[in-house]
LUMBA-491582 format. One record per residue (C-alpha): residue number from 1; residue in one letter; x, y, z. Coordinates in nm, 2 decimals, decimal comma. Each point is the difference from the previous one (the first is absolute). Example, Ala and Ser with C-alpha at 12.3 -4.5 7.8 and 13.67 -1.06 7.14 Angstrom:
% residues 2
REC   k r     c1     c2     c3
REC   1 A   1,23  -0,45   0,78
REC   2 S   0,14   0,34  -0,07
This chain:
% residues 375
REC   k r     c1     c2     c3
REC   1 M  -1,02  -0,55   2,12
REC   2 S  -0,36   0,13   0,01
REC   3 G  -0,25  -0,11  -0,25
REC   4 I   0,00   0,34  -0,17
REC   5 K   0,38   0,01  -0,03
REC   6 R   0,01  -0,35  -0,12
REC   7 R  -0,25   0,08  -0,28
REC   8 Q   0,20   0,31  -0,09
REC   9 F   0,32  -0,20  -0,01
REC  10 L  -0,15  -0,27  -0,22
REC  11 G  -0,15   0,26  -0,23
REC  12 T   0,35   0,16  -0,04
REC  13 L   0,14  -0,34  -0,09
REC  14 G  -0,27  -0,05  -0,26
REC  15 K   0,08   0,33  -0,16
REC  16 M   0,36  -0,09  -0,01
REC  17 A  -0,07  -0,33  -0,17
REC  18 I  -0,23   0,17  -0,26
REC  19 G   0,24   0,29  -0,07
REC  20 C   0,32  -0,21  -0,02
REC  21 S   0,12  -0,32  -0,16
REC  22 P  -0,04  -0,30   0,24
REC  23 L   0,38  -0,02   0,04
REC  24 I   0,01   0,36   0,12
REC  25 A  -0,30  -0,06   0,23
REC  26 I   0,18  -0,28   0,19
REC  27 G   0,31   0,22   0,04
REC  28 C   0,24  -0,17  -0,24
REC  29 A   0,08   0,30  -0,21
REC  30 R   0,17   0,33   0,09
REC  31 P  -0,26   0,24   0,14
REC  32 D   0,16   0,29  -0,19
REC  33 E   0,08  -0,19  -0,32
REC  34 K  -0,17   0,17  -0,30
REC  35 P  -0,05  -0,22  -0,31
REC  36 S   0,09   0,13  -0,34
REC  37 G  -0,30   0,11  -0,20
REC  38 E  -0,38  -0,02   0,08
REC  39 A  -0,16  -0,32   0,14
REC  40 P  -0,20  -0,17  -0,27
REC  41 A  -0,38  -0,02   0,05
REC  42 V   0,01  -0,37  -0,10
REC  43 I   0,30  -0,22   0,06
REC  44 S   0,16  -0,08  -0,33
REC  45 Q   0,03  -0,37  -0,08
REC  46 K   0,30   0,06  -0,23
REC  47 K   0,29  -0,23   0,08
REC  48 Y   0,36   0,10   0,02
REC  49 E   0,31  -0,21  -0,03
REC  50 W   0,32   0,14   0,14
REC  51 K   0,36  -0,11   0,04
REC  52 M   0,22   0,05   0,31
REC  53 V   0,37  -0,02  -0,02
REC  54 T   0,21  -0,04   0,32
REC  55 T   0,36   0,03   0,11
REC  56 W  -0,02  -0,33   0,18
REC  57 P   0,07  -0,35  -0,14
REC  58 P  -0,32  -0,19  -0,10
REC  59 H  -0,21  -0,11   0,30
REC  60 F   0,26   0,15   0,24
REC  61 P  -0,10  -0,06   0,37
REC  62 V  -0,20   0,29   0,15
REC  63 L   0,07   0,26  -0,26
REC  64 G  -0,07  -0,20  -0,31
REC  65 E  -0,28  -0,18   0,18
REC  66 G  -0,14   0,33   0,11
REC  67 A  -0,02   0,13  -0,35
REC  68 E  -0,19  -0,32  -0,10
REC  69 Y  -0,23   0,03   0,30
REC  70 F  -0,07   0,37  -0,10
REC  71 A  -0,10  -0,11  -0,35
REC  72 R  -0,23  -0,27   0,14
REC  73 W  -0,16   0,24   0,24
REC  74 V  -0,07   0,25  -0,27
REC  75 E  -0,15  -0,26  -0,23
REC  76 E  -0,22  -0,13   0,28
REC  77 M  -0,12   0,34   0,12
REC  78 S  -0,07   0,11  -0,36
REC  79 A  -0,19  -0,32  -0,08
REC  80 G   0,25  -0,07  -0,28
REC  81 R  -0,03   0,35  -0,16
REC  82 L   0,37   0,07   0,06
REC  83 K   0,25  -0,28  -0,04
REC  84 I   0,37   0,06   0,06
REC  85 K   0,27  -0,25  -0,13
REC  86 V   0,31   0,02   0,22
REC  87 Y   0,35  -0,04  -0,16
REC  88 G   0,30  -0,07   0,21
REC  89 G   0,33   0,19  -0,07
REC  90 G   0,13  -0,10  -0,34
REC  91 E  -0,31  -0,17  -0,12
REC  92 L  -0,13   0,31  -0,20
REC  93 V   0,26   0,26   0,08
REC  94 P   0,33   0,00   0,20
REC  95 P  -0,06   0,05   0,38
REC  96 L   0,15   0,35   0,01
REC  97 Q  -0,20   0,12  -0,30
REC  98 V  -0,34  -0,01   0,17
REC  99 F  -0,02   0,38   0,04
REC 100 D   0,06   0,06  -0,37
REC 101 A  -0,23  -0,29  -0,11
REC 102 V  -0,30   0,15   0,20
REC 103 N   0,09   0,35  -0,11
REC 104 Q   0,00  -0,10  -0,37
REC 105 G  -0,32  -0,21   0,03
REC 106 I   0,17  -0,34  -0,07
REC 107 A  -0,17  -0,10   0,33
REC 108 E  -0,28   0,18   0,18
REC 109 M   0,14  -0,08   0,34
REC 110 G   0,33  -0,07   0,18
REC 111 H   0,12  -0,11   0,34
REC 112 G   0,34   0,09   0,14
REC 113 A   0,17   0,25   0,22
REC 114 S   0,04   0,37  -0,08
REC 115 Y   0,37   0,02   0,09
REC 116 Y   0,07  -0,20  -0,31
REC 117 W  -0,10   0,30  -0,21
REC 118 A   0,23   0,26   0,18
REC 119 G   0,19   0,05  -0,33
REC 120 K  -0,32   0,13  -0,16
REC 121 A  -0,16   0,18   0,29
REC 122 P   0,24   0,05   0,30
REC 123 A  -0,30   0,09   0,23
REC 124 A  -0,15  -0,35  -0,06
REC 125 Q   0,23  -0,17   0,24
REC 126 F  -0,14   0,20   0,30
REC 127 F  -0,33  -0,20  -0,05
REC 128 A   0,18  -0,33   0,04
REC 129 A   0,26   0,02   0,28
REC 130 V   0,22   0,27   0,16
REC 131 P   0,30  -0,10   0,21
REC 132 F  -0,07   0,05   0,37
REC 133 G  -0,35   0,11  -0,11
REC 134 M  -0,34  -0,12   0,10
REC 135 N  -0,12  -0,35   0,07
REC 136 A  -0,29  -0,17  -0,18
REC 137 Q  -0,29   0,15   0,20
REC 138 Q   0,15   0,34  -0,01
REC 139 M   0,06  -0,01  -0,37
REC 140 H  -0,36  -0,11  -0,05
REC 141 A  -0,12   0,28   0,22
REC 142 W   0,20   0,26  -0,20
REC 143 I  -0,11  -0,13  -0,34
REC 144 D  -0,37  -0,06   0,09
REC 145 T  -0,08   0,30   0,22
REC 146 G   0,31   0,21   0,03
REC 147 G   0,02   0,14  -0,35
REC 148 G   0,24  -0,26  -0,15
REC 149 L  -0,24  -0,15  -0,25
REC 150 A  -0,09   0,34  -0,16
REC 151 L   0,37   0,07  -0,06
REC 152 W   0,06  -0,35  -0,13
REC 153 R  -0,28   0,03  -0,25
REC 154 E   0,11   0,35  -0,10
REC 155 L   0,35  -0,14  -0,08
REC 156 Y  -0,13  -0,30  -0,19
REC 157 A  -0,25   0,19  -0,20
REC 158 Q   0,30   0,14  -0,19
REC 159 F   0,06  -0,36  -0,12
REC 160 N  -0,37  -0,08  -0,09
REC 161 L  -0,02  -0,22   0,32
REC 162 V  -0,22  -0,03   0,30
REC 163 P   0,17  -0,15   0,31
REC 164 F  -0,15  -0,20   0,29
REC 165 P   0,17  -0,14   0,31
REC 166 G   0,02  -0,38  -0,08
REC 167 G   0,16  -0,15   0,31
REC 168 N   0,27   0,05   0,26
REC 169 T   0,28  -0,22   0,11
REC 170 G   0,03   0,14   0,35
REC 171 V   0,34   0,06   0,15
REC 172 Q   0,25  -0,19  -0,21
REC 173 M   0,33  -0,18   0,10
REC 174 G   0,33   0,17  -0,07
REC 175 G   0,12  -0,26  -0,24
REC 176 W   0,22  -0,30  -0,07
REC 177 F   0,38   0,04  -0,01
REC 178 N   0,28  -0,22  -0,09
REC 179 K   0,23   0,17   0,25
REC 180 E  -0,05   0,13   0,35
REC 181 I  -0,07   0,38   0,03
REC 182 R   0,20   0,11   0,31
REC 183 S   0,05   0,36  -0,09
REC 184 V  -0,06   0,26  -0,26
REC 185 A   0,33  -0,10  -0,17
REC 186 D  -0,16  -0,33  -0,09
REC 187 L  -0,23   0,18  -0,23
REC 188 K   0,28   0,11  -0,23
REC 189 G  -0,02  -0,18  -0,34
REC 190 L  -0,31  -0,19   0,10
REC 191 K  -0,22  -0,09  -0,30
REC 192 M  -0,36  -0,02   0,13
REC 193 R  -0,33  -0,05  -0,17
REC 194 I  -0,20   0,28   0,15
REC 195 P  -0,25   0,25  -0,17
REC 196 G  -0,12   0,34   0,07
REC 197 L   0,14   0,25   0,24
REC 198 G   0,16  -0,28   0,20
REC 199 G   0,21  -0,08  -0,30
REC 200 K   0,13   0,36  -0,02
REC 201 V   0,10  -0,03   0,37
REC 202 I   0,20  -0,31  -0,06
REC 203 A   0,18   0,17  -0,29
REC 204 K   0,08   0,30   0,22
REC 205 A   0,14  -0,24   0,26
REC 206 G   0,25  -0,12  -0,26
REC 207 G  -0,19  -0,30  -0,14
REC 208 S  -0,18  -0,06  -0,33
REC 209 A  -0,38  -0,02  -0,02
REC 210 I  -0,13  -0,24  -0,26
REC 211 L  -0,36  -0,01  -0,12
REC 212 S  -0,13  -0,34  -0,11
REC 213 A  -0,33  -0,17  -0,02
REC 214 G  -0,09  -0,25   0,27
REC 215 G   0,04  -0,30  -0,22
REC 216 E   0,36   0,08  -0,07
REC 217 I   0,12   0,05   0,36
REC 218 Y   0,09  -0,36   0,10
REC 219 T   0,21  -0,06  -0,30
REC 220 N   0,18   0,33   0,03
REC 221 L   0,08  -0,06   0,37
REC 222 E   0,11  -0,36  -0,07
REC 223 R   0,23   0,10  -0,28
REC 224 G   0,16   0,29   0,18
REC 225 V  -0,16   0,27  -0,23
REC 226 I  -0,11   0,15   0,33
REC 227 D   0,14  -0,04   0,35
REC 228 A  -0,33   0,07   0,18
REC 229 T  -0,36   0,05  -0,06
REC 230 E  -0,31   0,12   0,18
REC 231 W  -0,34  -0,13  -0,11
REC 232 I  -0,28   0,01   0,25
REC 233 G  -0,01  -0,22   0,31
REC 234 P   0,03  -0,35   0,14
REC 235 Y  -0,29  -0,16  -0,20
REC 236 H   0,11   0,11  -0,34
REC 237 D   0,37  -0,02   0,08
REC 238 Y  -0,03  -0,36   0,11
REC 239 L  -0,20  -0,10  -0,31
REC 240 M   0,25   0,18  -0,21
REC 241 G   0,27  -0,23   0,15
REC 242 F   0,23   0,29   0,12
REC 243 H   0,08  -0,20   0,32
REC 244 R   0,18  -0,26  -0,22
REC 245 I   0,24   0,25  -0,16
REC 246 A   0,06   0,28   0,25
REC 247 R   0,11  -0,03   0,36
REC 248 Y  -0,10   0,33   0,16
REC 249 Y  -0,36   0,12   0,03
REC 250 Y  -0,02   0,36   0,13
REC 251 Y  -0,27   0,21   0,16
REC 252 P  -0,17   0,25   0,02
REC 253 G  -0,11   0,10  -0,34
REC 254 W   0,10   0,36   0,04
REC 255 H  -0,04   0,06  -0,38
REC 256 E  -0,36  -0,13  -0,02
REC 257 P  -0,19   0,03   0,33
REC 258 G  -0,35  -0,03  -0,17
REC 259 T   0,02  -0,05  -0,37
REC 260 V  -0,31   0,08  -0,20
REC 261 T  -0,06  -0,20  -0,32
REC 262 E  -0,22   0,15  -0,27
REC 263 L  -0,27  -0,07  -0,24
REC 264 I   0,01   0,23  -0,30
REC 265 C  -0,27   0,05  -0,26
REC 266 N   0,03   0,15  -0,35
REC 267 K  -0,19   0,33   0,07
REC 268 A  -0,18   0,01  -0,34
REC 269 A  -0,12  -0,36   0,04
REC 270 F  -0,11   0,06   0,36
REC 271 E  -0,20   0,30  -0,09
REC 272 K  -0,19  -0,20  -0,27
REC 273 L  -0,13  -0,24   0,26
REC 274 P  -0,35   0,06   0,14
REC 275 T   0,00   0,15   0,35
REC 276 D  -0,09  -0,31   0,18
REC 277 L   0,29  -0,19  -0,15
REC 278 Q   0,23   0,28   0,10
REC 279 Q  -0,12  -0,04   0,35
REC 280 I   0,04  -0,37  -0,01
REC 281 I   0,37   0,05  -0,08
REC 282 H   0,03   0,24   0,29
REC 283 V  -0,16  -0,25   0,24
REC 284 A   0,21  -0,30  -0,13
REC 285 A   0,31   0,21   0,03
REC 286 W  -0,08   0,07   0,37
REC 287 R  -0,06  -0,37   0,06
REC 288 L   0,33  -0,09  -0,16
REC 289 N   0,18   0,27   0,20
REC 290 T  -0,12  -0,16   0,32
REC 291 W   0,05  -0,36  -0,11
REC 292 V   0,36   0,04  -0,11
REC 293 L   0,11   0,15   0,33
REC 294 S  -0,19  -0,25   0,21
REC 295 E   0,15  -0,29  -0,20
REC 296 F   0,35   0,13   0,04
REC 297 E  -0,05   0,05   0,38
REC 298 S  -0,14  -0,35   0,04
REC 299 K   0,26  -0,18  -0,22
REC 300 N   0,31   0,20   0,12
REC 301 T  -0,08  -0,10   0,36
REC 302 Q   0,01  -0,37  -0,10
REC 303 Y   0,30   0,01  -0,23
REC 304 L   0,23   0,20   0,23
REC 305 Q   0,00  -0,30   0,22
REC 306 K   0,10  -0,22  -0,29
REC 307 I   0,29   0,23  -0,08
REC 308 L   0,11   0,01   0,36
REC 309 A   0,01  -0,38   0,00
REC 310 E   0,24   0,00  -0,30
REC 311 R   0,35  -0,09   0,13
REC 312 N   0,19   0,18  -0,27
REC 313 V  -0,18   0,34   0,04
REC 314 Q   0,08   0,27   0,25
REC 315 V  -0,29   0,25   0,06
REC 316 K   0,16   0,32   0,11
REC 317 K  -0,08   0,36   0,08
REC 318 F   0,19   0,26  -0,20
REC 319 P   0,26   0,17   0,23
REC 320 N  -0,12   0,33   0,14
REC 321 E   0,29   0,18  -0,18
REC 322 V  -0,12  -0,13  -0,33
REC 323 L  -0,37   0,09   0,07
REC 324 E   0,10   0,35   0,09
REC 325 K   0,20   0,03  -0,31
REC 326 F  -0,29  -0,12  -0,21
REC 327 R  -0,22   0,26   0,17
REC 328 A   0,23   0,29  -0,07
REC 329 L   0,05  -0,11  -0,36
REC 330 S  -0,37  -0,04  -0,05
REC 331 L  -0,06   0,36   0,09
REC 332 E   0,27   0,10  -0,25
REC 333 V  -0,16  -0,21  -0,27
REC 334 I  -0,35   0,13   0,06
REC 335 Q   0,13   0,36   0,00
REC 336 E   0,17  -0,05  -0,33
REC 337 V  -0,32  -0,14  -0,16
REC 338 V  -0,22   0,28   0,12
REC 339 D   0,26   0,27  -0,10
REC 340 K  -0,01  -0,13  -0,36
REC 341 D  -0,37  -0,07  -0,04
REC 342 P  -0,27   0,25   0,10
REC 343 F  -0,27  -0,26   0,02
REC 344 S   0,21  -0,22   0,22
REC 345 K   0,04   0,29   0,23
REC 346 K  -0,38   0,05   0,01
REC 347 V  -0,06  -0,36   0,08
REC 348 Y   0,28  -0,03   0,26
REC 349 Q  -0,13   0,31   0,18
REC 350 S  -0,34  -0,17   0,04
REC 351 F   0,17  -0,34   0,09
REC 352 Q   0,23   0,16   0,26
REC 353 Q  -0,27   0,21   0,17
REC 354 F  -0,23  -0,30   0,03
REC 355 Q   0,29  -0,22   0,13
REC 356 Q   0,08   0,25   0,27
REC 357 Q  -0,36   0,02   0,12
REC 358 V  -0,07  -0,37  -0,01
REC 359 G   0,33  -0,07   0,17
REC 360 E  -0,09   0,22   0,30
REC 361 W  -0,32  -0,21   0,03
REC 362 A   0,19  -0,33  -0,03
REC 363 M   0,24   0,11   0,28
REC 364 V  -0,28   0,01   0,25
REC 365 S  -0,20  -0,29  -0,15
REC 366 E   0,18  -0,29  -0,17
REC 367 K   0,35   0,06   0,13
REC 368 M  -0,11   0,01   0,36
REC 369 Y  -0,22  -0,30  -0,05
REC 370 Y   0,28  -0,21  -0,15
REC 371 S   0,24   0,11   0,27
REC 372 L  -0,25  -0,15   0,25
REC 373 L  -0,02  -0,32  -0,19
REC 374 M   0,37  -0,05   0,00
REC 375 K   0,03   0,02   0,38
């Protein structure tokens, strides 16, 4: 780089640092993210104390931990001007009432997964996981730069909420079963804890989909309230102790190939914050999004080996016949949702178009690369 070009480059960086907050200047915030309201001439020293409710048990590994890390990062970046107290599911409100609690202002923030609110906003589930949909990096690409976030915020604005991606589990496992699944017939009468669109697929296959919070799953499976459960992957599943009460562990997680968890803010509370604190929330959410996926990838790698070493557990792939049935029923379920709800149709059109485009790229990039590795 010539001396003139170098001086021009450094001059440009200097202008960026003057014209933007330091966090934006180092590339941590979305380049196209527009804060609500005008930036203050002088940073206000007013302090804010918020509450965050979650769908996870208190201090729950990765997800609960992540919410607590998020609160710590926000406090550190704001020099104590914004403090967030995190409540596990049931400590302030029941786990599956997070959406309502933040909507009503009982808490300013929440952490959970958007498919839990399908009964209130059917389109919400498309921002969490779609059976046979996109994986983690593809979901993030659609949300961050493919138009998904704008749709998500348009939907949630109706409920006085502002959503942010707040982590991703990656491709999940297919679940724990008390009986072997040899064919589609084995799904008849099956009682399975499974949320979202995947639950509707199980119901169409002749089973029953049961929604319950994470803290209730072990007891329900042990007592026979359910015959099977999906949760996330080897790390969580091992810690939850499912290997002690279920014999068959199936893959792949056709129902949740890249599940996005969410942070939600009460819209009125968020808009009352100074612009720099709004941006700090944006940046901390991005950090959380990356950390959760990284932690799951790291831990699942280790804990799959622990599960494989368990003598009483059989790790099995779903039969092709069953997977093809799941795929066919998934298309039926999605079509039913979009036929009934105009906003779901709008969201799914965007989702489907992006999935097709990114899938074509994946065929010549990742799929080919993995095929070489497996030789």
